[in-house]
C-alpha positions in Angstrom: 35.1 12.5 20.8 36.1 14.8 18.0 34.5 14.1 14.6 36.3 14.6 11.3 34.9 17.5 9.3 33.3 16.6 6.0 34.5 18.9 3.1 33.1 17.2 0.1 30.1 15.2 -1.2 32.4 12.2 -1.8 33.3 12.2 1.9 29.6 12.5 2.8 28.8 9.4 0.7 31.4 7.4 2.6 29.6 7.7 5.9 28.2 4.5 7.3 25.4 4.5 9.9 25.1 1.6 12.3 21.3 1.4 12.2 21.0 1.2 8.4 21.2 -2.0 6.4 23.9 -2.3 3.7 22.9 -1.6 0.2 22.6 -5.3 -0.6 19.8 -5.8 1.9 17.7 -2.8 0.9 14.9 -3.8 -1.5 11.9 -2.1 -2.9 8.5 -3.1 -1.4 6.8 -5.5 -3.7 3.3 -4.4 -4.9 0.7 -7.0 -4.2 -0.7 -8.5 -7.3 -4.3 -9.4 -6.6 -5.3 -13.0 -7.7 -7.5 -13.5 -10.7 -11.0 -12.2 -9.9 -14.4 -12.6 -11.5 -15.7 -9.0 -11.6 -18.8 -7.2 -12.9 -18.7 -3.8 -14.7 -21.9 -1.8 -14.1 -23.1 1.5 -15.4 -25.1 3.8 -13.2 -26.4 7.3 -12.6 -29.0 6.6 -9.9 -28.6 8.6 -6.7 -25.8 10.7 -8.1 -27.7 13.8 -9.3 -27.6 12.4 -12.9 -23.8 12.0 -12.9 -22.7 8.9 -14.7 -20.4 6.4 -13.0 -18.9 3.0 -13.7 -19.0 0.5 -10.9 -16.7 -2.5 -10.6 -18.2 -5.2 -8.3 -17.2 -8.6 -7.1 -13.7 -8.1 -5.8 -12.7 -10.5 -3.1 -9.6 -9.8 -1.0 -8.0 -7.3 1.2 -9.1 -3.6 1.1 -5.5 -2.5 0.3 -5.5 -4.7 -2.8 -8.9 -3.2 -3.8 -7.6 0.3 -3.3 -4.5 -0.5 -5.4 -6.7 -1.9 -8.2 -8.9 1.2 -8.0 -5.8 3.5 -8.3 -4.6 1.5 -11.3 -8.0 1.8 -13.0 -8.4 5.5 -12.3 -4.9 6.2 -13.8 -5.8 4.0 -16.8 -8.7 6.3 -17.8 -7.4 9.5 -16.3 -10.4 10.3 -14.0 -11.4 10.3 -10.4 -13.1 7.6 -8.3 -13.4 6.0 -4.9 -13.8 2.7 -3.1 -17.0 2.3 -1.1 -18.6 -0.8 0.3 -16.2 -3.2 -1.5 -17.0 -1.6 -4.9 -14.8 0.6 -7.1 -16.7 3.7 -8.3 -15.1 5.5 -11.3 -16.5 8.8 -12.4 -17.8 8.7 -16.0 -18.8 6.0 -18.4 -15.5 4.1 -19.0 -16.9 0.6 -18.8 -15.4 -0.6 -22.0 -11.9 0.8 -21.3 -12.0 -0.5 -17.7 -13.1 -4.0 -18.9 -10.2 -4.0 -21.4 -7.7 -3.0 -18.7 -9.0 -5.6 -16.2 -8.8 -8.4 -18.8 -5.2 -7.3 -19.6 -4.5 -7.7 -15.9 -5.8 -11.3 -16.0 -9.3 -10.8 -14.5 -12.6 -12.2 -15.8 -15.0 -9.3 -16.4 -18.7 -9.5 -17.2 -20.7 -6.5 -18.5 -23.9 -6.1 -16.5 -26.8 -3.8 -17.5 -27.2 -1.3 -20.3 
């Protein structure tokens, strides 16, 4: 079977593949919005060679939702962090900023310690 040669980008755009869905069926994956949570914002430097961190505790749900929340919080304050043991650990003392961001997202946040 001899294929027709494609000579332009317009012709390339007209190609239909059998295994792909039409444009109307393609949709963006929906990001999971975690349900309203009662969270605690802690401040700590113990066991971290004197480095200050903000810890968000009390999240209940899937680990993927926790990681998405951690990513959002890290981007909000422009710093690094991680998820360990069901807690979000953000580098630096950003407790007030993180509490504000979490409240904007609809979560209840309680300041704990210091």
